[in-house]
KEKE-3310 file (N, C-alpha, C; in steps of 0.2 Angstrom, whole numbers, plus 5000, padded with zeros to 4 digits):
npx = (5658:5662:5670:5696:5702:5702:5686:5682:5674:5664:5658:5660:5670:5680:5683:5688:5679:5673:5673:5681:5675:5678:5670:5661:5657:5653:5644:5645:5648:5640:5631:5635:5625:5613:5596:5586:5583:5594:5611:5619:5626:5638:5639:5650:5648:5659:5664:5671:5676:5678:5679:5683:5690:5688:5678:5670:5657:5650:5655:5651:5638:5637:5642:5633:5621:5623:5624:5611:5605:5610:5605:5591:5590:5593:5582:5571:5574:5581:5590:5590:5597:5608:5617:5619:5633:5642:5658:5666:5679:5690:5696:5700:5700:5711:5721:5732:5729:5716:5720:5727:5716:5708:5716:5715:5702:5700:5708:5699:5689:5676:5670:5660:5657:5660:5655:5659:5673:5671:5678:5684:5698:5703:5697:5703:5715:5711:5704:5711:5716:5704:5699:5709:5707:5694:5683:5668:5665:5655:5652:5644:5646:5657:5662:5670:5673:5683:5685:5676:5675:5687:5703:5703:5691:5686:5689:5680:5684:5679:5682:5680:5689:5689:5680:5674:5670:5657:5644:5632:5631:5629:5640:5653:5653:5640:5636:5644:5641:5627:5627:5634:5624:5614:5619:5622:5610:5599:5602:5608:5621:5636:5650:5662:5673:5684:5689:5699:5703:5714:5713:5708:5694:5689:5697:5693:5679:5678:5684:5675:5664:5669:5671:5658:5651:5658:5654:5641:5641:5646:5659:5675:5683:5694:5706:5711:5720:5718:5725:5722:5717:5723:5720:5720:5714:5715:5722:5717:5704:5705:5710:5698:5689:5695:5693:5681:5671:5655:5652:5657:5665:5668:5678:5679:5679:5668:5675:5686:5679:5669:5677:5683:5672:5668:5679:5680:5668:5672:5682:5675:5668:5653:5646:5639:5645:5647:5647:5650:5643:5652:5652:5640:5634:5631:5642:5649:5642:5643:5657:5659:5661:5655:5638:5633:5621:5613:5623:5627:5625:5627:5620:5620:5606:5589:5582:5582:5572:5561:5557:5546:5549:5559:5554:5552:5565:5570:5562:5565:5579:5579:5573:5582:5591:5604:5618:5623:5618:5611:5615:5622:5624:5617:5606:5610:5620:5614:5607:5617:5623:5611:5611:5622:5618:5607:5614:5621:5610:5605:5616:5616:5603:5605:5613:5607:5602:5612:5627:5639:5655:5664:5660:5663:5666:5653:5645:5650:5646:5633:5629:5629:5616:5607:5592:5581:5569:5574:5580:5583:5577:5576:5587:5600:5613:5624:5634:5646:5646:5641:5628:5611:5603:5601:5598:5598:5601:5599:5605:5602:5609:5599:5594:5603:5603:5603:5593:5583:5582:5580:5576:5580:5580:5594:5597:5606)
npy = (5955:5950:5929:5860:5849:5849:5844:5830:5833:5825:5809:5801:5807:5805:5792:5792:5790:5798:5807:5822:5837:5853:5861:5854:5839:5822:5807:5797:5794:5802:5817:5829:5837:5831:5832:5823:5815:5807:5808:5820:5836:5840:5853:5863:5872:5881:5883:5894:5896:5899:5884:5878:5882:5898:5905:5896:5893:5902:5899:5886:5888:5895:5886:5875:5882:5885:5872:5868:5876:5871:5858:5861:5866:5855:5847:5854:5854:5865:5870:5863:5848:5850:5846:5851:5852:5854:5861:5862:5872:5875:5889:5894:5907:5913:5923:5918:5904:5905:5910:5899:5890:5896:5894:5881:5879:5886:5877:5866:5863:5861:5869:5883:5894:5903:5903:5914:5922:5923:5933:5949:5952:5939:5938:5948:5942:5932:5937:5941:5929:5923:5932:5931:5919:5921:5917:5917:5925:5926:5934:5931:5939:5948:5965:5976:5991:5993:5981:5980:5993:5999:6005:6019:6023:6030:6043:6046:6041:6029:6013:5998:5984:5971:5962:5950:5949:5949:5953:5948:5955:5970:5985:5991:6005:6008:6001:6005:6019:6018:6012:6022:6032:6026:6025:6038:6046:6038:6030:6040:6043:6051:6052:6042:6028:6021:6005:5994:5979:5979:5972:5970:5971:5975:5987:5995:5996:6003:6015:6021:6022:6030:6042:6046:6047:6058:6067:6069:6076:6070:6065:6057:6050:6043:6031:6014:5999:5981:5964:5951:5935:5937:5938:5946:5961:5971:5982:5991:5991:5998:6011:6015:6016:6027:6037:6043:6040:6037:6026:6012:6008:5994:5988:5973:5955:5943:5934:5942:5953:5950:5947:5959:5967:5961:5963:5977:5980:5973:5982:5992:6001:6003:6003:6002:5992:5992:5985:5978:5967:5957:5954:5950:5937:5922:5918:5930:5934:5922:5923:5932:5934:5943:5950:5956:5962:5975:5978:5981:5977:5978:5971:5965:5967:5961:5953:5936:5927:5935:5938:5937:5932:5922:5911:5899:5895:5894:5884:5873:5872:5868:5856:5849:5844:5849:5850:5862:5879:5890:5903:5920:5923:5914:5916:5925:5918:5907:5915:5920:5908:5904:5915:5912:5900:5904:5912:5902:5895:5905:5906:5893:5893:5904:5897:5888:5878:5871:5870:5882:5882:5892:5893:5899:5913:5916:5915:5925:5936:5935:5937:5951:5954:5947:5946:5943:5937:5934:5925:5934:5946:5957:5952:5958:5966:5980:5992:5990:5977:5976:5972:5978:5978:5987:5985:5985:5980:5983:5975:5970:5964:5956:5949:5940:5936:5939:5952:5959:5977:5988:5989:5994:6002:6008:6025:6036)
npz = (5501:5506:5507:5502:5494:5476:5470:5460:5445:5438:5440:5430:5423:5432:5430:5417:5407:5399:5383:5380:5374:5367:5374:5382:5390:5384:5383:5373:5356:5349:5344:5355:5360:5359:5359:5361:5371:5373:5374:5384:5386:5398:5408:5419:5434:5442:5459:5471:5487:5505:5512:5523:5539:5548:5541:5536:5537:5530:5517:5515:5514:5502:5493:5494:5489:5476:5471:5473:5464:5452:5452:5452:5439:5431:5435:5430:5417:5411:5402:5387:5382:5390:5405:5421:5433:5448:5453:5467:5476:5489:5495:5507:5511:5507:5497:5488:5487:5481:5469:5464:5463:5454:5442:5441:5438:5426:5418:5416:5403:5404:5413:5413:5419:5435:5452:5465:5473:5491:5498:5495:5494:5490:5478:5470:5467:5458:5447:5436:5430:5427:5417:5407:5402:5397:5405:5414:5429:5444:5458:5474:5485:5486:5489:5487:5478:5468:5461:5451:5446:5445:5451:5452:5456:5466:5463:5454:5442:5434:5428:5420:5425:5421:5410:5412:5425:5437:5449:5462:5473:5481:5481:5492:5492:5492:5504:5514:5515:5517:5530:5538:5537:5544:5557:5560:5557:5561:5573:5580:5583:5586:5589:5583:5584:5573:5567:5558:5549:5540:5528:5511:5510:5523:5526:5515:5516:5529:5526:5517:5525:5535:5527:5523:5536:5542:5532:5535:5547:5558:5570:5569:5582:5583:5576:5572:5569:5567:5567:5557:5563:5575:5593:5604:5608:5617:5619:5609:5613:5625:5620:5614:5624:5631:5622:5622:5613:5607:5600:5590:5574:5564:5551:5544:5547:5555:5565:5571:5574:5583:5594:5596:5600:5612:5620:5620:5628:5639:5643:5648:5641:5636:5623:5607:5593:5576:5560:5543:5531:5533:5547:5550:5555:5565:5571:5575:5586:5595:5597:5606:5624:5632:5633:5618:5614:5605:5596:5579:5562:5544:5529:5512:5502:5506:5521:5517:5521:5522:5510:5497:5485:5488:5495:5489:5486:5500:5505:5496:5499:5512:5511:5503:5512:5516:5527:5532:5535:5523:5525:5525:5512:5503:5495:5486:5480:5474:5465:5458:5452:5444:5435:5428:5422:5415:5405:5399:5393:5384:5376:5370:5364:5355:5346:5338:5346:5351:5361:5358:5350:5355:5368:5381:5378:5373:5384:5392:5385:5385:5398:5401:5396:5404:5413:5426:5438:5453:5468:5477:5472:5458:5446:5437:5428:5428:5417:5423:5427:5440:5451:5449:5459:5473:5487:5505:5522:5539:5553:5570:5586:5596:5611:5609:5596:5578:5572:5560:5558:5549:5533:5516:5500:5493:5489:5480)
capx = (5664:5663:5672:5696:5705:5697:5682:5681:5668:5658:5660:5662:5676:5685:5685:5690:5674:5670:5677:5680:5675:5680:5665:5658:5658:5648:5645:5645:5651:5635:5631:5635:5619:5607:5590:5580:5583:5600:5617:5618:5633:5639:5642:5651:5648:5664:5663:5677:5674:5681:5675:5686:5692:5684:5673:5668:5649:5648:5657:5647:5631:5638:5643:5626:5616:5625:5622:5604:5603:5611:5600:5585:5590:5593:5576:5567:5577:5581:5593:5589:5603:5613:5616:5624:5636:5647:5665:5668:5686:5691:5701:5703:5700:5718:5722:5736:5725:5711:5723:5728:5710:5706:5720:5712:5695:5701:5710:5694:5685:5669:5668:5658:5656:5662:5652:5663:5674:5668:5682:5687:5705:5704:5694:5709:5720:5708:5701:5716:5716:5698:5699:5714:5704:5687:5679:5664:5665:5650:5653:5638:5648:5662:5659:5675:5671:5688:5685:5672:5675:5694:5707:5702:5683:5684:5690:5676:5686:5677:5684:5679:5695:5688:5673:5672:5668:5651:5643:5625:5631:5631:5647:5654:5651:5633:5635:5647:5637:5621:5629:5635:5618:5610:5622:5621:5603:5594:5605:5610:5628:5640:5657:5663:5680:5684:5694:5699:5708:5720:5712:5705:5687:5688:5699:5689:5673:5679:5686:5669:5660:5672:5670:5651:5650:5660:5650:5635:5643:5649:5666:5679:5687:5700:5706:5716:5720:5720:5728:5717:5718:5725:5714:5720:5713:5713:5725:5713:5698:5706:5710:5691:5686:5697:5692:5675:5667:5649:5651:5663:5663:5673:5678:5682:5675:5665:5679:5689:5674:5666:5681:5683:5666:5669:5685:5678:5664:5676:5686:5671:5665:5647:5644:5638:5649:5644:5651:5647:5641:5657:5651:5633:5635:5630:5649:5650:5639:5647:5664:5659:5659:5650:5632:5633:5615:5614:5628:5624:5628:5623:5621:5617:5599:5584:5582:5579:5566:5555:5556:5541:5553:5564:5550:5553:5572:5571:5559:5569:5585:5578:5571:5588:5595:5611:5619:5625:5613:5613:5619:5621:5625:5614:5601:5614:5624:5609:5605:5624:5623:5606:5613:5626:5613:5603:5618:5622:5604:5605:5621:5613:5597:5608:5617:5602:5600:5619:5633:5644:5663:5666:5655:5665:5665:5646:5642:5652:5642:5626:5629:5627:5609:5603:5588:5576:5567:5578:5578:5584:5574:5577:5594:5603:5620:5625:5639:5652:5646:5638:5621:5607:5599:5604:5594:5602:5597:5603:5603:5604:5609:5594:5593:5608:5602:5603:5586:5583:5579:5578:5578:5579:5583:5598:5596:5611)
capy = (5954:5948:5925:5853:5848:5850:5838:5828:5836:5820:5802:5798:5811:5802:5786:5793:5787:5803:5810:5829:5842:5860:5865:5850:5832:5818:5800:5793:5797:5806:5824:5831:5841:5827:5834:5818:5811:5803:5810:5827:5840:5842:5860:5863:5878:5881:5887:5895:5899:5896:5878:5876:5888:5902:5907:5890:5892:5906:5896:5880:5890:5897:5880:5872:5886:5884:5865:5868:5879:5866:5852:5863:5867:5849:5844:5857:5854:5872:5871:5857:5845:5851:5844:5855:5850:5859:5859:5867:5872:5878:5894:5895:5914:5915:5925:5914:5898:5907:5911:5892:5887:5899:5891:5874:5880:5888:5872:5862:5866:5860:5875:5889:5900:5901:5907:5916:5920:5926:5938:5954:5951:5933:5940:5952:5937:5928:5941:5941:5922:5921:5936:5929:5913:5922:5913:5921:5924:5930:5934:5933:5942:5954:5972:5981:5994:5993:5975:5981:6000:6001:6008:6026:6024:6036:6050:6047:6038:6022:6009:5991:5981:5964:5961:5943:5949:5951:5951:5949:5959:5977:5987:5995:6012:6008:5998:6010:6025:6016:6011:6029:6036:6024:6026:6045:6048:6034:6028:6046:6042:6057:6051:6035:6026:6017:6000:5989:5973:5980:5968:5974:5972:5979:5994:5999:5998:6008:6021:6024:6023:6036:6048:6048:6049:6065:6072:6070:6080:6066:6065:6051:6052:6039:6025:6009:5993:5975:5959:5945:5929:5938:5937:5951:5968:5975:5989:5995:5992:6004:6017:6016:6018:6033:6042:6046:6038:6034:6020:6009:6005:5989:5985:5966:5949:5941:5931:5947:5958:5947:5947:5966:5969:5958:5966:5984:5980:5971:5987:5997:6005:5999:6006:5998:5991:5991:5982:5977:5960:5953:5952:5948:5930:5920:5918:5936:5933:5917:5925:5937:5932:5948:5951:5961:5965:5982:5978:5982:5975:5979:5966:5967:5964:5961:5946:5931:5924:5939:5940:5932:5928:5918:5906:5892:5893:5892:5877:5868:5871:5864:5849:5845:5841:5851:5850:5869:5883:5894:5908:5927:5924:5908:5918:5928:5912:5904:5919:5920:5902:5905:5919:5908:5895:5908:5914:5896:5894:5910:5904:5887:5895:5908:5893:5883:5873:5868:5874:5884:5880:5897:5894:5904:5919:5917:5916:5931:5941:5934:5939:5958:5954:5943:5949:5938:5938:5929:5924:5941:5951:5957:5950:5960:5969:5986:5992:5988:5970:5976:5971:5984:5978:5991:5984:5983:5979:5984:5970:5972:5959:5957:5943:5935:5934:5945:5953:5965:5983:5992:5988:6000:6002:6014:6031:6041)
capz = (5504:5509:5511:5501:5488:5470:5469:5453:5443:5437:5442:5423:5422:5436:5427:5411:5402:5394:5378:5381:5369:5369:5378:5387:5390:5382:5385:5368:5350:5345:5345:5362:5362:5357:5363:5360:5377:5373:5378:5386:5387:5405:5410:5426:5437:5447:5465:5475:5493:5510:5514:5529:5542:5552:5537:5532:5537:5524:5511:5514:5511:5495:5489:5494:5486:5469:5470:5473:5457:5447:5453:5450:5432:5429:5436:5426:5410:5410:5396:5383:5380:5395:5412:5425:5439:5451:5455:5472:5478:5495:5495:5514:5512:5506:5490:5484:5486:5477:5462:5462:5461:5447:5437:5440:5435:5419:5415:5415:5398:5405:5417:5409:5424:5442:5457:5470:5479:5496:5500:5490:5493:5486:5471:5467:5465:5453:5441:5430:5428:5423:5412:5402:5399:5395:5409:5418:5437:5447:5466:5478:5491:5485:5489:5486:5472:5463:5458:5445:5443:5444:5457:5453:5456:5471:5460:5448:5436:5434:5422:5422:5423:5418:5407:5414:5432:5439:5456:5464:5480:5480:5483:5498:5491:5494:5510:5519:5516:5521:5537:5541:5537:5549:5563:5562:5557:5565:5579:5583:5585:5584:5590:5582:5584:5568:5567:5552:5549:5536:5522:5506:5511:5529:5526:5510:5519:5534:5523:5514:5531:5538:5523:5524:5543:5542:5528:5538:5552:5563:5572:5570:5587:5584:5572:5573:5565:5570:5563:5556:5567:5582:5598:5610:5606:5623:5618:5605:5617:5630:5617:5612:5630:5633:5617:5623:5608:5608:5595:5586:5567:5562:5545:5545:5547:5562:5571:5575:5576:5589:5600:5598:5603:5618:5624:5621:5633:5646:5645:5652:5636:5634:5617:5601:5588:5570:5555:5537:5530:5536:5554:5550:5556:5571:5574:5578:5593:5599:5598:5612:5630:5635:5629:5613:5612:5603:5591:5573:5556:5538:5524:5506:5501:5511:5524:5512:5524:5522:5503:5494:5480:5491:5498:5485:5488:5507:5505:5493:5502:5518:5508:5500:5518:5517:5534:5534:5532:5517:5528:5523:5504:5500:5490:5481:5477:5470:5459:5453:5448:5440:5430:5423:5419:5410:5400:5395:5390:5379:5371:5366:5360:5349:5341:5335:5351:5353:5364:5353:5351:5359:5373:5386:5376:5372:5390:5395:5381:5387:5405:5401:5394:5408:5418:5428:5445:5457:5475:5480:5468:5451:5444:5431:5429:5424:5413:5426:5430:5446:5452:5449:5465:5479:5493:5510:5528:5545:5558:5577:5590:5601:5614:5607:5589:5574:5570:5555:5561:5544:5526:5512:5494:5493:5485:5480)
cpx = (5669:5664:5667:5700:5700:5693:5681:5674:5662:5662:5663:5669:5682:5688:5688:5685:5672:5675:5676:5680:5678:5676:5662:5660:5652:5649:5645:5648:5646:5635:5630:5629:5613:5601:5584:5580:5589:5605:5616:5625:5633:5643:5644:5651:5653:5662:5669:5674:5678:5677:5678:5689:5687:5678:5669:5660:5647:5649:5653:5640:5631:5638:5636:5621:5617:5623:5615:5601:5604:5606:5593:5584:5590:5586:5571:5569:5577:5584:5593:5596:5609:5612:5621:5626:5640:5653:5668:5676:5686:5697:5704:5703:5707:5719:5726:5732:5719:5714:5724:5721:5707:5710:5717:5706:5696:5704:5705:5689:5678:5666:5667:5657:5658:5658:5657:5668:5670:5671:5685:5694:5707:5702:5700:5714:5717:5706:5705:5716:5710:5697:5703:5711:5697:5682:5675:5664:5659:5651:5646:5640:5653:5659:5664:5674:5677:5688:5681:5673:5682:5697:5705:5695:5682:5685:5685:5678:5685:5679:5684:5686:5694:5681:5670:5669:5661:5649:5635:5625:5632:5637:5647:5653:5644:5632:5638:5643:5630:5622:5630:5629:5614:5613:5621:5614:5598:5596:5607:5617:5632:5648:5659:5671:5680:5690:5693:5704:5713:5719:5708:5698:5686:5691:5695:5683:5673:5681:5680:5664:5662:5670:5662:5649:5652:5656:5644:5635:5645:5656:5669:5684:5693:5700:5711:5715:5721:5722:5723:5721:5722:5719:5714:5720:5712:5716:5720:5707:5699:5707:5702:5688:5688:5696:5686:5670:5660:5647:5657:5660:5669:5673:5682:5677:5673:5670:5683:5684:5670:5670:5683:5678:5666:5674:5683:5673:5667:5680:5682:5667:5659:5643:5643:5644:5645:5649:5647:5645:5646:5656:5644:5633:5634:5637:5651:5648:5642:5654:5665:5657:5654:5644:5634:5627:5616:5619:5624:5628:5624:5625:5617:5610:5594:5584:5578:5573:5560:5554:5551:5545:5558:5560:5552:5561:5573:5568:5563:5576:5585:5576:5577:5592:5602:5612:5621:5619:5615:5616:5618:5621:5622:5610:5605:5619:5620:5608:5611:5624:5617:5607:5617:5622:5609:5607:5620:5616:5603:5610:5619:5608:5600:5612:5613:5602:5607:5624:5638:5651:5666:5662:5657:5664:5657:5643:5644:5647:5635:5624:5626:5619:5605:5599:5582:5574:5570:5576:5578:5581:5576:5585:5596:5609:5621:5632:5646:5652:5643:5631:5617:5603:5603:5600:5599:5598:5602:5600:5606:5604:5604:5592:5597:5607:5601:5595:5586:5579:5577:5581:5576:5583:5587:5597:5602:5609)
cpy = (5952:5944:5922:5853:5848:5843:5837:5830:5831:5814:5799:5801:5808:5796:5786:5791:5792:5806:5818:5833:5849:5863:5861:5843:5828:5811:5795:5797:5801:5813:5825:5835:5838:5829:5829:5813:5806:5807:5818:5830:5841:5849:5861:5871:5878:5885:5888:5899:5896:5890:5875:5882:5892:5904:5902:5890:5896:5902:5890:5882:5892:5891:5876:5875:5885:5877:5864:5871:5874:5860:5855:5864:5860:5846:5847:5857:5861:5874:5864:5855:5846:5849:5848:5851:5855:5857:5864:5866:5876:5883:5896:5903:5917:5917:5920:5907:5899:5907:5904:5889:5890:5896:5884:5874:5881:5882:5866:5865:5865:5866:5881:5895:5898:5906:5908:5921:5924:5933:5942:5953:5945:5935:5944:5947:5932:5931:5940:5934:5921:5926:5934:5923:5914:5919:5918:5920:5929:5929:5935:5937:5948:5960:5977:5984:5993:5986:5976:5988:6003:6004:6015:6028:6030:6043:6051:6044:6031:6019:6002:5987:5974:5963:5954:5943:5952:5950:5952:5953:5966:5979:5991:6003:6013:6006:6003:6016:6024:6015:6018:6033:6033:6025:6034:6047:6044:6032:6034:6046:6048:6057:6044:6034:6020:6012:5996:5984:5973:5976:5973:5976:5977:5986:5998:6001:6003:6014:6025:6026:6030:6043:6050:6050:6056:6070:6073:6074:6076:6067:6058:6053:6048:6033:6021:6003:5987:5970:5953:5939:5930:5938:5943:5958:5972:5982:5993:5996:5998:6011:6019:6019:6025:6039:6046:6045:6035:6028:6018:6007:6000:5987:5978:5961:5947:5938:5937:5952:5956:5948:5955:5969:5967:5962:5974:5984:5978:5977:5993:6002:6001:6003:6001:5997:5989:5989:5981:5970:5955:5950:5950:5940:5928:5919:5924:5936:5928:5919:5929:5934:5936:5948:5957:5963:5973:5983:5978:5979:5976:5973:5968:5963:5964:5954:5941:5928:5928:5941:5935:5928:5923:5911:5899:5890:5891:5885:5872:5867:5867:5856:5845:5842:5843:5852:5857:5873:5887:5901:5915:5927:5918:5911:5921:5923:5909:5908:5920:5914:5902:5909:5916:5903:5898:5910:5908:5895:5899:5908:5898:5889:5899:5903:5887:5877:5869:5872:5876:5882:5886:5899:5899:5911:5921:5918:5922:5937:5941:5937:5946:5959:5951:5948:5944:5940:5932:5928:5930:5947:5951:5956:5953:5964:5975:5986:5990:5980:5970:5975:5978:5984:5981:5990:5982:5983:5980:5979:5972:5965:5960:5950:5938:5932:5940:5946:5960:5971:5988:5990:5993:5999:6009:6019:6035:6048)
cpz = (5499:5507:5512:5494:5482:5470:5462:5451:5441:5438:5435:5422:5426:5433:5420:5405:5397:5389:5379:5375:5371:5374:5384:5386:5387:5383:5379:5362:5346:5347:5352:5364:5359:5362:5363:5366:5378:5377:5379:5387:5394:5405:5417:5428:5442:5453:5469:5481:5499:5513:5520:5532:5546:5548:5533:5532:5531:5517:5510:5511:5504:5491:5488:5489:5478:5467:5469:5466:5452:5446:5450:5442:5429:5429:5431:5418:5407:5403:5392:5381:5385:5402:5416:5431:5442:5453:5460:5474:5484:5494:5502:5515:5511:5499:5486:5482:5481:5470:5459:5459:5455:5441:5436:5437:5428:5415:5413:5410:5399:5409:5413:5413:5431:5447:5463:5468:5484:5497:5494:5488:5489:5478:5467:5464:5459:5447:5435:5426:5424:5417:5406:5398:5396:5399:5414:5425:5440:5455:5469:5484:5491:5485:5488:5479:5466:5459:5451:5442:5443:5450:5458:5454:5461:5468:5454:5442:5435:5427:5424:5420:5419:5416:5409:5421:5433:5446:5457:5470:5478:5483:5490:5498:5493:5502:5515:5520:5519:5528:5541:5542:5543:5556:5565:5562:5561:5572:5583:5586:5582:5585:5589:5582:5578:5568:5561:5553:5544:5529:5517:5507:5517:5528:5521:5513:5525:5531:5520:5520:5534:5534:5524:5531:5544:5538:5531:5545:5558:5564:5572:5576:5588:5578:5574:5569:5569:5565:5563:5560:5574:5587:5603:5607:5612:5623:5614:5609:5622:5626:5615:5618:5632:5628:5618:5617:5610:5604:5592:5579:5566:5555:5545:5545:5555:5567:5575:5577:5582:5595:5601:5602:5611:5623:5625:5627:5640:5648:5649:5647:5633:5629:5611:5596:5582:5565:5549:5537:5533:5543:5555:5550:5563:5575:5577:5585:5598:5601:5604:5618:5634:5630:5624:5610:5610:5597:5584:5567:5550:5534:5518:5505:5507:5514:5519:5515:5523:5515:5500:5488:5482:5494:5495:5487:5495:5508:5502:5496:5508:5516:5506:5506:5519:5525:5537:5531:5526:5519:5524:5515:5500:5494:5484:5477:5472:5464:5455:5449:5443:5434:5425:5419:5413:5404:5396:5390:5383:5373:5367:5361:5353:5344:5339:5340:5353:5356:5359:5355:5355:5365:5379:5384:5375:5379:5393:5391:5383:5394:5405:5399:5399:5413:5420:5436:5449:5464:5478:5477:5461:5450:5437:5433:5425:5420:5416:5428:5437:5446:5452:5455:5471:5485:5499:5517:5534:5550:5565:5581:5596:5604:5612:5600:5585:5572:5565:5559:5555:5537:5521:5505:5494:5488:5485:5482)
residu = (UNK:UNK:UNK:UNK:UNK:UNK:UNK:UNK:UNK:UNK:UNK:UNK:UNK:UNK:UNK:UNK:UNK:UNK:UNK:UNK:UNK:UNK:UNK:UNK:UNK:UNK:UNK:UNK:UNK:UNK:UNK:UNK:UNK:UNK:UNK:UNK:UNK:UNK:UNK:UNK:UNK:UNK:UNK:UNK:UNK:UNK:UNK:UNK:UNK:UNK:UNK:UNK:UNK:UNK:UNK:UNK:UNK:UNK:UNK:UNK:UNK:UNK:UNK:UNK:UNK:UNK:UNK:UNK:UNK:UNK:UNK:UNK:UNK:UNK:UNK:UNK:UNK:UNK:UNK:UNK:UNK:UNK:UNK:UNK:UNK:UNK:UNK:UNK:UNK:UNK:UNK:UNK:UNK:UNK:UNK:UNK:UNK:UNK:UNK:UNK:UNK:UNK:UNK:UNK:UNK:UNK:UNK:UNK:UNK:UNK:UNK:UNK:UNK:UNK:UNK:UNK:UNK:UNK:UNK:UNK:UNK:UNK:UNK:UNK:UNK:UNK:UNK:UNK:UNK:UNK:UNK:UNK:UNK:UNK:UNK:UNK:UNK:UNK:UNK:UNK:UNK:UNK:UNK:UNK:UNK:UNK:UNK:UNK:UNK:UNK:UNK:UNK:UNK:UNK:UNK:UNK:UNK:UNK:UNK:UNK:UNK:UNK:UNK:UNK:UNK:UNK:UNK:UNK:UNK:UNK:UNK:UNK:UNK:UNK:UNK:UNK:UNK:UNK:UNK:UNK:UNK:UNK:UNK:UNK:UNK:UNK:UNK:UNK:UNK:UNK:UNK:UNK:UNK:UNK:UNK:UNK:UNK:UNK:UNK:UNK:UNK:UNK:UNK:UNK:UNK:UNK:UNK:UNK:UNK:UNK:UNK:UNK:UNK:UNK:UNK:UNK:UNK:UNK:UNK:UNK:UNK:UNK:UNK:UNK:UNK:UNK:UNK:UNK:UNK:UNK:UNK:UNK:UNK:UNK:UNK:UNK:UNK:UNK:UNK:UNK:UNK:UNK:UNK:UNK:UNK:UNK:UNK:UNK:UNK:UNK:UNK:UNK:UNK:UNK:UNK:UNK:UNK:UNK:UNK:UNK:UNK:UNK:UNK:UNK:UNK:UNK:UNK:UNK:UNK:UNK:UNK:UNK:UNK:UNK:UNK:UNK:UNK:UNK:UNK:UNK:UNK:UNK:UNK:UNK:UNK:UNK:UNK:UNK:UNK:UNK:UNK:UNK:UNK:UNK:UNK:UNK:UNK:UNK:UNK:UNK:UNK:UNK:UNK:UNK:UNK:UNK:UNK:UNK:UNK:UNK:UNK:UNK:UNK:UNK:UNK:UNK:UNK:UNK:UNK:UNK:UNK:UNK:UNK:UNK:UNK:UNK:UNK:UNK:UNK:UNK:UNK:UNK:UNK:UNK:UNK:UNK:UNK:UNK:UNK:UNK:UNK:UNK:UNK:UNK:UNK:UNK:UNK:UNK:UNK:UNK:UNK:UNK:UNK:UNK:UNK:UNK:UNK:UNK:UNK:UNK:UNK:UNK:UNK:UNK:UNK:UNK:UNK:UNK:UNK:UNK:UNK:UNK:UNK:UNK:UNK:UNK:UNK:UNK:UNK:UNK:UNK:UNK:UNK:UNK:UNK:UNK:UNK:UNK:UNK:UNK:UNK:UNK:UNK:UNK:UNK:UNK:UNK:UNK:UNK:UNK:UNK:UNK:UNK:UNK:UNK:UNK:UNK:UNK:UNK:UNK:UNK:UNK)
# end
């Protein structure tokens, strides 16, 4: 996708006790990469996500999962001479706030990588700031193709805009087509009404879904748009009822998606609503007063709980006592943070065991070579910075909860 004031990065930094270097902090006048059990360099992994507001459940899961990765790296002494900490910022799912956060993160020389944001629209406002500073950004949730492949990707003219941008979530090119194929081929839907929220993520996803659904022989019987944070969609609901649609596809987030599903059913159109990973959240179900059993949502990757590779992550997350669940993007956030940690590790190893003076550039260069078995499967990046993992899952609301109904590796 898919979506507090700046926390001080270390207690010592708050008291002014550390002497800052170009790449990290140290607690005395000795070599900042002393590996003999003395001082250690502090490397900050920044986090940008909506930590308050309607999408905060997703944002808190991102923040906590990055925190867990940093703590695991420290416990295992993953990078000798380096201690990792996190610096989370709240973007409130607002592009302007995200851009301000990017500027704050860039200004702190201890930050060598950033995990986030959640929303593709927020990412658009941040990419240029990070690129100018040569700071690595890895999103666990952005799905808009243009972020990594340029604005003309749909014409086959792929051009990576920013070499500092990476993501562990697959793109809407994959997700939208996967959804259309399931709706048409598996659910046997022929007449769909498409609605989007006019945002970068939602509108882009709806467009890709529409193109694939038509290519498969399905009919789009109507389209409309709604406005984020509004609550009355009865006009759209009546259009859907009168259109003769046997299904609805919604490009947007769960707060509006849940209300739209509710009002469609109240209008008398007892047909399923499907959306992308933006609606795959318990909040989608709780937003609807009517039962929305049968509604569908796609999400990147396989269900974390069903992945053998994720068992340690799930166990450690629960043991850490975080008050919020890891939610839809926890595994991808952990993997994003771990990719940054591995890139820092390579930068240190390539510089005789010390963090280089051009650490940010070294981390960016190392990211393209990263490959490891992560929580969500194999983690590596292609020439655009996109994940090579193209696994997706369709979920359905059954008995008031989301349950997976089909997982697959997408084949073009």
